[in-house]
C-alpha positions as CSV (number, residue, x, y, z in Angstrom):
1,M,-29.3,218.7,22.6
2,P,-29.2,215.0,23.5
3,I,-32.9,214.2,22.7
4,R,-32.8,213.1,19.1
5,R,-35.2,213.9,16.3
6,G,-36.4,211.4,13.7
7,T,-34.0,212.9,11.1
8,D,-31.1,212.2,13.5
9,Y,-32.1,208.6,13.9
10,V,-32.5,208.0,10.1
11,R,-29.2,209.8,9.4
12,A,-27.3,207.6,11.9
13,L,-28.5,204.5,10.1
14,R,-26.5,205.5,7.0
15,D,-23.2,204.5,8.5
16,G,-21.9,201.8,6.2
17,R,-23.1,198.9,8.4
18,E,-22.9,195.4,6.7
19,V,-26.5,194.2,6.4
20,W,-27.4,191.1,4.4
21,H,-30.6,189.4,3.2
22,G,-31.1,186.7,0.6
23,G,-27.4,186.6,-0.4
24,R,-27.4,190.3,-1.2
25,R,-25.9,193.2,0.8
26,I,-28.4,196.0,1.6
27,A,-26.4,199.2,1.0
28,D,-28.9,201.5,2.8
29,V,-31.5,200.2,5.2
30,T,-33.3,203.6,5.1
31,A,-34.1,203.1,1.5
32,H,-35.2,199.4,1.6
33,S,-38.9,198.6,1.8
34,G,-38.2,195.8,4.3
35,F,-37.2,198.5,6.8
36,T,-38.7,201.9,5.8
37,G,-42.0,201.5,7.5
38,T,-40.6,200.6,10.9
39,I,-37.9,203.3,10.6
40,R,-40.6,205.8,9.9
41,T,-42.6,204.6,12.9
42,L,-39.6,205.0,15.2
43,A,-38.6,208.4,13.7
44,N,-42.1,209.7,14.4
45,I,-41.8,208.6,18.0
46,Y,-38.4,210.3,18.4
47,D,-40.0,213.5,17.0
48,R,-42.8,213.4,19.5
49,Q,-40.2,213.9,22.3
50,H,-39.9,217.5,21.1
51,R,-43.7,218.3,21.0
52,P,-44.9,220.2,24.1
53,E,-47.6,217.7,24.9
54,Y,-45.1,214.8,25.1
55,R,-41.9,216.5,26.3
56,D,-42.5,216.0,30.0
57,I,-43.9,212.5,29.5
58,M,-41.1,211.2,27.4
59,T,-38.0,213.1,28.7
60,I,-36.6,214.4,32.0
61,D,-33.7,216.6,33.2
62,Y,-31.0,214.3,34.6
63,E,-27.6,215.4,35.8
64,G,-27.9,218.6,33.9
65,E,-29.0,217.1,30.6
66,R,-32.4,216.3,29.0
67,I,-32.6,212.6,28.4
68,S,-35.3,210.0,27.5
69,C,-37.2,208.6,30.5
70,S,-36.3,205.2,29.1
71,Y,-32.7,205.8,30.3
72,L,-33.8,207.3,33.7
73,P,-32.6,205.3,36.7
74,P,-35.5,206.2,39.1
75,R,-34.5,207.1,42.6
76,N,-38.1,207.0,44.1
77,R,-41.7,206.0,43.4
78,E,-42.4,209.3,41.7
79,Q,-39.7,208.8,39.1
80,L,-40.8,205.2,38.6
81,A,-44.3,206.5,37.8
82,L,-42.6,208.8,35.1
83,K,-40.9,205.8,33.6
84,R,-44.1,203.9,33.5
85,R,-46.0,206.6,31.6
86,N,-43.2,206.8,29.1
87,I,-43.2,203.0,28.6
88,E,-47.0,203.0,28.2
89,L,-46.7,205.8,25.6
90,W,-44.1,203.9,23.5
91,S,-46.4,200.8,23.8
92,E,-49.5,202.7,22.7
93,L,-47.8,204.3,19.7
94,T,-46.7,200.8,18.5
95,L,-49.9,199.0,19.7
96,G,-47.7,196.8,21.8
97,Q,-46.5,195.0,18.7
98,M,-42.8,195.9,19.0
99,G,-41.0,193.9,21.7
100,R,-37.6,195.4,20.9
101,Y,-38.4,199.0,20.2
102,P,-35.7,201.4,21.5
103,E,-37.4,201.7,25.0
104,F,-36.6,198.1,25.8
105,V,-32.8,197.8,25.7
106,A,-32.6,201.3,27.1
107,E,-34.0,199.7,30.3
108,L,-31.4,197.0,30.2
109,V,-28.7,199.7,30.2
110,V,-30.5,201.2,33.3
111,G,-30.1,197.7,34.8
112,L,-26.4,197.6,33.8
113,L,-25.9,200.9,35.5
114,D,-27.6,199.5,38.6
115,W,-25.4,196.4,38.5
116,T,-22.2,198.4,38.7
117,H,-22.2,198.0,42.5
118,V,-21.5,194.3,41.8
119,I,-19.1,194.9,38.9
120,E,-17.1,197.3,41.0
121,K,-16.1,194.4,43.4
122,S,-14.5,192.5,40.5
123,N,-13.0,195.3,38.5
124,P,-13.6,199.0,39.1
125,Q,-12.6,199.9,35.5
126,W,-15.4,197.7,34.1
127,A,-17.9,199.4,36.4
128,E,-16.7,202.8,35.2
129,N,-17.1,201.5,31.6
130,A,-20.7,200.6,32.3
131,R,-21.4,204.0,33.9
132,A,-19.7,205.8,31.0
133,Y,-21.8,203.8,28.6
134,H,-25.0,204.8,30.2
135,R,-23.9,208.4,30.0
136,Y,-23.0,208.1,26.4
137,V,-26.2,206.3,25.1
138,S,-28.6,208.4,27.3
139,R,-27.0,211.7,26.2
140,N,-27.1,210.7,22.6
141,D,-30.6,209.0,22.9
142,L,-29.4,206.0,21.0
143,C,-31.4,203.1,19.7
144,L,-30.0,199.8,21.0
145,T,-30.5,196.1,20.5
146,H,-29.0,193.1,22.3
147,A,-27.6,189.7,21.3
148,L,-27.7,186.9,23.8
149,T,-28.3,183.6,22.1
150,D,-25.8,180.9,21.1
151,Q,-27.5,178.8,18.4
152,Y,-26.0,176.2,16.1
153,Y,-23.6,174.2,18.3
154,D,-23.5,170.7,19.9
155,R,-25.5,171.0,23.0
156,T,-24.4,167.6,24.3
157,R,-21.0,169.2,24.8
158,R,-19.8,172.0,27.0
159,V,-19.2,175.4,25.4
160,S,-15.5,175.0,25.5
161,E,-15.6,171.5,24.0
162,Q,-17.0,172.1,20.6
163,D,-15.3,170.7,17.5
164,D,-15.4,174.3,16.1
165,P,-14.6,176.7,18.9
166,D,-15.8,179.7,16.8
167,L,-19.5,178.5,16.8
168,I,-20.0,180.4,20.0
169,L,-18.8,183.9,20.5
170,H,-15.5,184.1,22.3
171,V,-12.3,186.0,22.7
172,V,-9.6,185.0,20.1
173,G,-7.0,187.7,20.9
174,E,-6.1,191.1,22.3
175,T,-4.9,194.3,20.7
176,K,-3.9,197.6,22.2
177,E,-7.4,198.9,21.3
178,G,-9.3,196.0,22.8
179,P,-10.1,192.2,22.7
180,V,-10.8,190.5,19.4
181,V,-14.0,188.4,19.3
182,R,-15.2,185.8,16.9
183,G,-18.4,183.7,16.6
184,L,-22.2,183.9,16.2
185,R,-25.0,185.5,18.1
186,T,-28.6,185.1,17.0
187,L,-32.0,186.7,17.6
188,A,-30.6,190.3,17.6
189,T,-34.1,191.8,17.0
190,L,-34.0,195.3,15.5
191,A,-30.3,195.0,14.9
192,P,-30.4,196.2,11.2
193,I,-31.9,199.5,12.3
194,S,-30.3,200.0,15.7
195,D,-27.3,202.2,16.6
196,E,-25.5,199.7,18.8
197,V,-25.7,196.2,20.3
198,L,-25.3,195.1,23.9
199,V,-23.7,191.6,23.8
200,Y,-23.6,189.0,26.6
201,P,-24.6,185.3,26.8
202,N,-27.9,184.2,28.3
203,R,-26.4,181.1,29.7
204,P,-23.6,181.0,32.4
205,R,-20.0,179.9,31.6
206,D,-18.0,177.5,33.6
207,P,-14.9,178.8,35.4
208,D,-12.5,177.2,32.8
209,E,-14.5,178.9,29.9
210,A,-13.1,182.4,30.5
211,G,-12.7,183.2,26.9
212,Y,-16.4,182.8,26.4
213,A,-17.3,185.0,29.5
214,I,-17.5,188.5,28.1
215,A,-20.1,191.3,28.0
216,F,-19.7,194.4,25.9
217,A,-21.3,196.9,23.5
218,I,-20.3,198.0,20.0
219,P,-21.8,200.1,17.1
220,M,-23.6,198.2,14.4
221,N,-21.1,199.4,11.8
222,A,-18.1,197.9,13.7
223,P,-15.6,196.5,11.2
224,G,-16.1,192.7,10.9
225,L,-19.7,192.7,12.2
226,K,-22.0,191.1,9.7
227,I,-25.8,191.4,10.1
228,I,-27.8,188.6,8.4
229,C,-31.6,189.2,8.4
230,R,-34.4,186.8,8.5
231,D,-37.1,187.2,5.9
232,L,-38.2,190.8,5.5
233,Y,-42.0,190.5,5.9
234,A,-42.6,194.2,5.0
235,E,-40.6,194.0,1.7
236,N,-43.0,195.2,-1.0
237,A,-46.0,194.5,1.3
238,D,-49.3,196.4,0.8
239,P,-49.8,198.6,3.9
240,E,-53.6,198.2,3.6
241,R,-53.4,194.4,3.8
242,Y,-50.4,194.2,6.2
243,P,-50.9,197.3,8.4
244,L,-48.9,195.9,11.4
245,T,-46.2,194.3,9.3
246,T,-45.4,197.4,7.3
247,R,-45.3,199.7,10.4
248,F,-43.8,197.5,13.2
249,D,-41.7,194.7,11.8
250,E,-38.5,194.8,14.0
251,V,-36.5,192.5,11.8
252,D,-34.6,189.8,13.7
253,A,-31.0,189.1,12.7
254,A,-28.0,186.9,13.3
255,L,-24.8,188.6,14.1
256,I,-21.5,187.2,12.9
257,F,-18.4,188.6,14.6
258,D,-15.6,188.1,12.2
259,D,-12.6,189.1,14.3
260,V,-14.3,192.3,15.7
261,V,-12.2,194.5,17.9
262,V,-14.1,195.6,21.0
263,P,-12.8,198.9,22.5
264,W,-11.6,198.3,26.1
265,E,-13.8,201.1,27.3
266,R,-16.9,199.2,26.0
267,V,-16.1,196.0,28.0
268,F,-18.2,195.4,31.1
269,V,-17.2,191.8,31.9
270,Y,-14.0,190.2,30.6
271,K,-13.0,186.5,31.2
272,D,-14.8,186.4,34.5
273,A,-17.4,183.6,34.5
274,K,-18.4,184.1,38.1
275,L,-19.3,187.8,37.6
276,L,-21.0,187.1,34.3
277,A,-23.3,184.5,36.0
278,G,-25.1,187.4,37.7
279,I,-25.8,189.5,34.6
280,N,-29.5,188.6,34.6
281,Y,-29.8,191.1,37.3
282,I,-30.0,193.8,34.6
283,H,-33.3,192.3,33.2
284,T,-35.5,193.7,36.0
285,W,-36.2,196.8,33.9
286,G,-36.6,194.8,30.7
287,Q,-39.3,192.6,32.3
288,Y,-41.1,195.7,33.7
289,S,-41.2,197.2,30.2
290,T,-42.3,193.9,28.7
291,M,-45.2,193.5,31.1
292,L,-46.5,197.0,30.5
293,R,-46.2,196.5,26.7
294,L,-48.1,193.2,26.8
295,V,-51.0,194.9,28.6
296,T,-51.2,197.3,25.7
297,K,-50.9,194.6,23.1
298,L,-53.7,192.6,24.7
299,E,-55.8,195.8,24.8
300,G,-55.2,196.0,21.0
301,F,-56.5,192.4,20.5
302,L,-59.5,193.2,22.6
303,G,-60.3,196.4,20.7
304,V,-60.2,194.7,17.3
305,A,-62.2,191.7,18.6
306,Q,-64.9,193.9,20.2
307,L,-65.3,196.0,17.0
308,L,-65.5,193.1,14.6
309,T,-67.9,191.3,16.9
310,Q,-70.1,194.4,16.9
311,Y,-70.0,194.7,13.2
312,A,-71.0,191.1,12.8
313,K,-74.0,191.7,15.3
314,R,-72.6,188.9,17.5
315,Q,-72.0,191.0,20.6
316,S,-75.1,189.6,22.3
317,S,-74.0,186.0,21.8
318,A,-73.0,184.3,25.1
319,A,-70.2,182.4,23.2
320,S,-68.8,185.7,22.0
321,Q,-69.0,187.3,25.4
322,I,-67.2,184.4,27.1
323,L,-64.4,184.6,24.6
324,L,-64.1,188.4,24.9
325,S,-64.1,188.1,28.7
326,S,-61.1,185.9,28.6
327,L,-59.2,188.7,27.1
328,M,-60.6,191.2,29.6
329,Q,-59.6,188.8,32.4
330,D,-56.0,188.5,31.4
331,I,-55.7,192.3,30.9
332,E,-57.0,192.9,34.4
333,I,-54.7,190.3,35.9
334,L,-51.6,191.6,34.1
335,R,-52.4,195.2,35.2
336,S,-52.7,193.9,38.8
337,C,-49.3,192.1,38.4
338,V,-47.6,195.3,37.4
339,Q,-49.3,197.3,40.2
340,A,-48.3,194.6,42.7
341,G,-44.7,194.8,41.5
342,E,-44.7,198.6,41.8
343,L,-46.2,198.5,45.3
344,R,-43.5,196.0,46.4
345,G,-40.8,198.0,44.9
346,T,-37.7,198.9,46.9
347,M,-34.4,200.7,46.6
348,S,-32.0,198.3,45.0
349,P,-28.4,197.8,46.3
350,G,-27.3,199.9,43.2
351,G,-29.5,202.9,44.2
352,T,-32.5,202.7,41.9
353,W,-36.1,202.3,42.9
354,A,-37.0,199.0,41.2
355,P,-40.3,197.1,41.0
356,L,-40.3,193.6,42.4
357,L,-41.6,191.3,39.7
358,S,-42.2,187.6,40.3
359,P,-41.4,185.1,37.5
360,A,-45.0,184.1,38.0
361,Y,-46.1,187.4,36.4
362,R,-44.0,186.7,33.3
363,V,-45.2,183.1,33.0
364,H,-48.8,184.3,33.2
365,S,-48.2,187.0,30.5
366,I,-46.9,184.3,28.1
367,E,-50.0,182.2,28.7
368,A,-52.2,185.2,28.3
369,S,-50.5,186.0,24.9
370,D,-51.2,182.5,23.7
371,R,-54.8,182.7,24.8
372,A,-55.3,186.0,23.0
373,E,-54.3,184.4,19.7
374,R,-56.7,181.4,20.2
375,T,-59.5,183.8,21.3
376,M,-59.1,185.8,18.1
377,E,-59.3,182.7,16.0
378,G,-62.4,181.4,18.0
379,L,-64.2,184.7,17.6
380,L,-63.4,185.6,14.0
381,T,-63.0,182.1,12.5
382,S,-62.7,182.2,8.7
383,T,-62.9,186.0,8.4
384,L,-59.2,185.9,9.4
385,M,-58.5,184.5,5.9
386,L,-58.4,187.9,4.3
387,S,-59.7,188.2,0.8
388,G,-60.9,191.7,-0.1
389,G,-58.8,194.6,1.1
390,A,-59.1,198.4,1.3
391,S,-56.6,198.7,-1.6
392,D,-59.3,197.0,-3.8
393,L,-61.6,200.0,-3.4
394,A,-59.7,202.3,-5.7
395,N,-60.0,199.8,-8.7
396,E,-62.8,200.8,-11.0
397,D,-63.6,197.2,-11.9
398,I,-63.6,195.4,-8.6
399,G,-63.9,198.4,-6.2
400,P,-67.7,198.9,-6.4
401,L,-68.3,195.2,-5.8
402,V,-66.0,195.1,-2.8
403,E,-67.7,198.3,-1.5
404,R,-71.0,196.5,-1.6
405,Y,-70.2,193.0,-0.4
406,F,-67.5,193.6,2.3
407,R,-69.2,196.3,4.4
408,G,-71.0,194.1,6.9
409,G,-72.4,196.1,9.8
410,A,-69.4,198.5,9.9
411,P,-69.9,202.3,9.4
412,S,-67.9,202.0,6.2
413,T,-66.4,199.3,4.0
414,K,-62.9,200.8,4.3
415,E,-63.1,200.7,8.1
416,H,-64.3,197.1,8.1
417,L,-61.6,196.0,5.7
418,R,-58.9,197.8,7.6
419,L,-59.9,196.2,10.9
420,M,-60.0,192.8,9.3
421,A,-56.5,193.4,7.9
422,V,-55.3,194.3,11.4
423,A,-56.9,191.1,12.9
424,A,-55.4,188.9,10.2
425,D,-52.0,190.6,10.6
426,M,-52.1,189.9,14.3
427,V,-52.6,186.1,14.1
428,M,-52.4,184.9,10.5
429,S,-49.5,186.6,8.8
430,P,-45.8,185.7,9.1
431,F,-45.5,188.9,11.2
432,G,-48.2,187.7,13.6
433,K,-46.9,184.2,13.9
434,R,-43.4,185.4,14.5
435,S,-44.8,187.8,17.2
436,Q,-46.5,185.0,19.0
437,L,-43.3,182.9,19.0
438,Y,-41.4,186.0,20.3
439,E,-43.8,186.5,23.2
440,R,-43.6,182.8,24.1
441,L,-39.8,182.5,24.1
442,Q,-38.2,185.9,24.4
443,S,-37.5,185.3,28.1
444,G,-36.3,181.8,27.6
445,E,-38.2,178.5,27.9
446,V,-41.3,178.8,30.1
447,D,-40.4,175.8,32.2
448,R,-37.0,177.4,33.0
449,M,-39.0,180.4,34.4
450,R,-41.2,178.0,36.4
451,L,-38.0,176.4,37.9
452,R,-36.7,179.9,38.7
453,L,-40.0,180.6,40.5
454,Y,-39.7,177.4,42.5
455,G,-36.3,178.4,43.6
456,Q,-37.3,181.9,44.6
457,Y,-40.6,181.1,46.3
458,K,-39.7,181.3,50.0
459,D,-43.1,181.8,51.7
460,P,-43.3,179.3,54.5
461,K,-46.9,180.1,55.5
462,P,-48.7,177.5,53.4
463,T,-46.8,174.5,54.9
464,E,-46.7,176.0,58.4
465,R,-50.4,176.6,58.4
466,M,-51.2,173.1,57.2
467,L,-48.8,171.5,59.7
468,A,-50.4,173.5,62.5
469,F,-53.8,172.3,61.5
470,V,-52.7,168.7,61.4
471,K,-51.1,168.9,64.8
472,Q,-54.1,170.5,66.4
473,M,-56.4,167.8,65.2
474,D,-55.6,165.7,68.3
475,S,-57.1,168.4,70.5
476,D,-60.3,169.0,68.6
């Protein structure tokens, strides 16, 4: 059965992958405290797919197999609605705190499948590779990440003019099995605990930079692939004081490709800069997933802020109501953006029913995420500097004092301390600060999105209406 269980996911991570942190190799990510909480979270979600109450929300019959709705290429509005409910459920089960949970890159593979109508024109075999990859990952219900970013190179020079050509991932040779690639890709979020990685650059290549124009996918245990983690925020962390960190930290990593052989059947673009320039087409579904997740995340901010404001007896304060209403405002606007995108949805040239999402929606979502952090700080002020925690309650010396002094207006001290820990983890911890940076930059620099909006905005009515008014002034 292609729909995996949690045990299948955990077992697959014990595949000899080369994961590094702090100069030490991590032999088994499933046994390391920097990963175990997030692995447990994802394993539990995989298990839900088999429960009767979730089966028809999370999975669907597709071409004779039961697959995750995350991998479903919808053919009509009804199937789009099925995808939406699945995305919302993944978001709710992770409080919107995981931007790269397995649902997200699955949507990029749906986009890749949809893009095969373009790939086909350049190379039918690459298009068949992409179709076969969708079949493979959907029927095995794999957890994927992606790696797009070139990082530590001289940006005053072209990609092909670096002193060290290996600073940027590129082809260095060919074998019978496939091309050999070497170089660095960063910001591969969730890479240490994913099954495979989808690799392509987020910037176009010039026509004479063919060796740098490649898109492919490989398993995380591919020989020569080294996974170097950023700080492991959950390592040895107290789940009572870092409730989000210890459940949802989707560790970011740099990937070093040390002469990695990519199987020919896993290549989707090869030394074709013109074709590669259009690969952002596949991001439609990723943006849709991100917008829905952000609504859930902001709802989480609002829920915590409302409860802690009530416990502090400040819900009648005009200042508190104004701050809370700014969260409500952004939630309602983002919901409307998603609905508008769905209503404007059309059948794509590749044959999927796709929402039409303006770059303006994504820009607003980033601004809303920034406002949510500032709103939490304005509402909760110094209480975000967590001192007492629920883990103190079990200590016979300090517990009774914490029980007495940290209850506030909450139904129980433990509930109050846990909510304060969630709030602090949202905006004060390394996890929270990393999450905010992720939301702000995961789609690229905001001004680049604004430039894209400017180029796409083709509505002539504003200027036509104003010109008509100016011309009719003579006859008034």
